[in-house]
C-alpha positions in Angstrom: 33.8 70.8 19.5 34.7 67.2 20.5 32.8 65.8 23.5 33.9 63.2 26.1 31.8 61.6 28.9 33.1 59.8 32.0 32.8 56.0 32.1 29.8 55.5 34.3 30.9 52.0 35.3 34.2 50.5 34.3 35.8 47.1 35.0 39.5 47.8 35.5 42.5 45.7 36.6 43.2 45.8 40.4 46.9 46.5 39.8 49.7 46.1 37.2 50.1 42.4 37.7 46.4 41.9 37.0 46.7 44.2 33.9 49.5 41.9 32.6 47.3 38.8 33.0 44.2 40.4 31.4 45.5 42.6 28.6 45.6 41.4 25.0 46.2 42.7 21.5 43.2 44.0 19.6 41.1 41.2 18.0 42.1 42.1 14.4 45.8 41.9 15.0 45.9 38.1 14.9 46.7 36.0 11.9 44.1 33.4 12.8 42.2 31.5 15.4 45.1 29.2 16.3 47.2 32.2 17.3 44.4 33.4 19.6 44.0 29.9 21.1 47.8 29.7 21.8 47.7 33.0 23.6 44.8 31.8 25.8 46.7 28.6 26.6 49.7 30.7 27.7 47.6 33.3 29.5 44.3 31.8 30.5 43.0 34.9 32.3 43.4 37.0 29.1 40.4 39.1 28.1 40.3 37.3 24.8 38.4 34.6 26.7 35.5 37.1 26.3 36.2 39.0 23.1 37.3 35.9 21.2 35.3 33.3 23.1 35.0 31.0 20.1 38.7 30.2 20.6 38.4 29.7 24.4 38.2 25.9 24.3 40.6 23.2 25.7 41.7 22.1 22.2 42.2 23.7 18.8 39.8 21.2 17.3 37.0 22.4 19.6 37.1 26.0 18.2 33.7 27.1 16.9 32.7 29.7 14.4 33.1 33.3 15.5 29.8 35.0 16.0 27.8 31.7 16.1 25.2 31.2 18.8 27.5 28.9 20.7 30.3 31.4 20.6 28.1 34.3 21.8 26.7 32.2 24.6 30.3 31.5 25.7 31.0 35.3 25.5 28.2 35.8 28.0 29.4 33.1 30.3 33.0 34.2 30.2 32.0 37.8 30.8 30.2 36.8 34.0 33.4 35.0 35.1 35.4 38.1 34.4 33.1 40.3 36.5 33.7 37.9 39.4 37.5 37.7 38.9 39.7 38.8 41.7 41.9 40.6 39.1 39.3 43.3 38.4 37.4 46.0 40.3 34.7 48.5 39.4 35.6 52.2 38.8 32.7 54.6 38.6 32.4 58.0 36.8 36.0 58.2 35.6 37.9 59.5 32.7 41.4 58.2 32.2 44.8 59.3 31.0 46.4 56.7 28.7 50.1 56.7 27.9 51.9 54.5 25.5 55.8 54.6 25.2 57.4 52.6 22.4 60.9 51.0 22.8 61.7 52.7 19.5 60.9 56.2 20.9 61.6 55.9 24.6 61.7 59.7 25.0 58.2 60.3 23.5 55.1 59.9 25.5 52.0 59.1 23.4 49.4 60.4 25.8 45.7 60.8 25.5 42.4 61.3 27.2 40.0 58.3 27.5 36.3 58.1 28.1 33.1 57.8 26.2 32.7 59.6 22.9 29.3 60.6 21.6 27.9 58.5 18.8 26.0 61.4 17.4 29.3 63.2 16.7 30.5 60.6 14.1 30.5 62.1 10.6 28.4 60.2 8.1 26.5 60.9 4.9 23.4 61.5 7.1 25.4 63.6 9.6 27.9 65.7 7.5 28.6 68.1 10.3 29.9 65.3 12.7 33.3 66.1 14.2 34.6 62.6 14.6 35.9 61.7 11.1 36.5 58.1 10.1 39.6 57.2 8.1 38.0 54.4 6.0 34.7 52.9 5.0 32.8 50.4 7.1 32.2 46.7 6.3 28.7 46.1 7.6 29.4 42.4 8.5 32.4 43.4 10.6 30.4 46.1 12.5 27.6 43.6 13.0 30.1 41.2 14.6 31.2 43.9 17.1 27.5 44.7 17.8 26.9 41.0 18.7 29.8 41.1 21.1 28.3 44.3 22.8 25.0 42.6 23.1 26.3 39.3 24.5 28.5 40.9 27.1 26.7 44.2 27.8 30.2 45.7 27.7 32.3 47.9 25.5 35.7 46.3 24.6 38.5 48.1 22.8 39.0 51.8 22.4 38.4 53.8 19.3 41.7 55.6 19.0 41.4 59.2 17.6 43.8 62.0 16.8 43.2 65.6 17.7 45.5 68.5 16.6 45.9 70.3 20.0 47.8 73.0 18.2 48.5 75.1 21.3 49.5 72.0 23.4 47.1 72.8 26.2 45.5 69.3 26.2 48.9 67.7 26.3 50.0 69.9 29.1 47.0 69.0 31.3 47.4 65.3 30.5 51.1 65.3 31.5 50.4 67.3 34.7 47.8 64.8 35.9 50.1 61.9 35.0 53.2 63.4 36.6 51.4 64.2 39.9 51.1 60.5 41.0 51.9 56.9 40.1 49.7 55.3 37.5 46.8 53.0 38.6 48.2 50.2 36.5 50.7 49.5 33.7 51.8 46.6 31.5 54.0 45.8 28.5 52.5 44.4 25.3 54.0 41.8 23.0 56.1 44.5 21.2 57.4 45.9 24.5 55.3 49.0 24.3 54.6 50.3 27.8 51.0 51.1 28.5 50.1 53.2 31.6 46.7 54.3 32.8 45.7 56.9 35.4 42.0 56.9 36.4 40.6 60.4 36.8 37.7 60.6 39.2 38.3 64.1 40.6 35.5 66.4 39.3 37.8 69.4 38.8 40.3 67.4 36.8 37.5 65.8 34.7 36.1 69.2 33.9 39.5 70.5 32.9 40.1 67.6 30.5 36.6 67.9 29.1 37.0 71.6 28.5 40.4 71.2 26.8 39.1 68.5 24.5 36.0 70.5 23.7 38.3 73.2 22.2 39.2 70.8 19.4 37.2 71.3 16.2 37.5 67.7 15.1 38.9 64.3 15.8 40.2 61.8 13.2 39.8 58.0 13.8 43.1 56.3 13.6 41.8 52.9 14.6 38.4 51.5 15.6 35.9 52.5 12.9 33.9 49.3 13.2 33.7 49.5 17.0 32.2 53.0 16.7 29.9 51.8 13.9 28.7 48.9 16.2 27.7 51.4 18.9 25.8 53.5 16.3 24.1 50.3 14.9 22.8 49.5 18.4 21.6 53.0 19.0 24.1 53.5 21.9 24.7 57.1 23.0 28.4 56.6 23.3 31.4 54.4 22.7 34.8 53.8 24.4 37.5 56.1 22.9 40.9 57.7 23.5 41.9 61.1 22.0 45.6 61.5 21.4 47.3 64.8 20.4 48.9 64.3 17.0 52.3 65.8 18.0 53.0 62.7 20.1 51.1 60.1 18.0 53.0 57.7 15.8 51.2 55.4 13.5 52.9 52.2 12.5 53.0 51.3 8.8 49.5 50.3 7.6 49.8 47.2 5.4 47.3 45.7 3.0 47.6 42.6 0.8 46.0 43.1 -2.6 45.2 39.8 -4.3 44.3 41.1 -7.8 43.4 44.5 -9.3 42.9 43.2 -12.8 45.7 45.2 -14.2 49.3 44.0 -15.1 52.0 45.2 -12.7 53.8 47.5 -15.2 50.4 49.1 -16.1 49.8 49.8 -12.4 53.1 51.6 -12.2 52.3 53.7 -15.3 49.0 54.7 -13.8 50.6 55.6 -10.5 53.0 58.0 -12.1 49.9 60.2 -13.0 49.4 61.0 -9.4 52.6 60.0 -7.5 56.3 60.3 -7.8 57.4 56.7 -8.3 60.9 55.6 -7.3 62.2 52.0 -7.8 64.1 50.9 -4.7 65.5 47.6 -5.9 66.4 44.7 -3.6 66.4 46.6 -0.3 65.2 45.5 3.1 61.5 45.9 3.8 60.5 49.6 3.2 59.2 51.6 6.2 57.6 55.0 5.3 59.3 57.8 7.1 56.9 60.7 6.5 53.3 61.4 5.8 52.3 60.6 2.1 55.2 58.2 1.7 53.9 54.8 0.5 55.8 51.6 -0.2 54.5 48.9 -2.7 56.0 45.5 -3.2 
């Protein structure tokens, strides 16, 4: 059984224009601090002013170390400014329906239920019966960095995105019915032209229906956000911001990692891989994109 709680107090954009001004890619999608600084120069109201406050300075040369005392003090200051911004308002006791439509799959609605997931449901060595299953290990220093941001801002930024099976499609049907009944509260396009739309759900009957449908799921699998959930656990928080997407609609982009050195010559790596994988040389082709589960490309 997977639980979800309403957001007791949420800071949300007042409309779609405000959402466009405030929204940003996730903090770990940037190549470096200069790229973050450039986005803040182009969009000064961007929420990165809070989450990446070490880059929120007039010049690149003024950037400070992420997680430093100066950076965290700036997080706190910029969070106060965000709360007072005319581009946000407070929503209380809401779940939300979150839809993402990719330009590569315009006819597919990736749709999920958002709210607060219970920290005690994360599966760990100490909690082997937890129903929220992480997809990778945790780097303590990275989780500690997210915990410092929580503490400096007294706010939860960035969703932990989870997948649920929804085998019968009941959760998807409820999500679409709520979304189709009225216009979204706000929407925006991201840098890749994915369309993000959000419907705030404050009606008690609709909240109960969504909660019941999600509770029918035996488990959820973390697709992105392990360190954000670990930060909440580290701070002893009861819950963390999360969205649960039915897998039938969810599409994961290729997940790339650069390996500097494994201590084994390239040909020997290939020989070892054949013990567990079917290896097919592709030659001088364009960049490989996996097309199915368990397909892996290596360059």
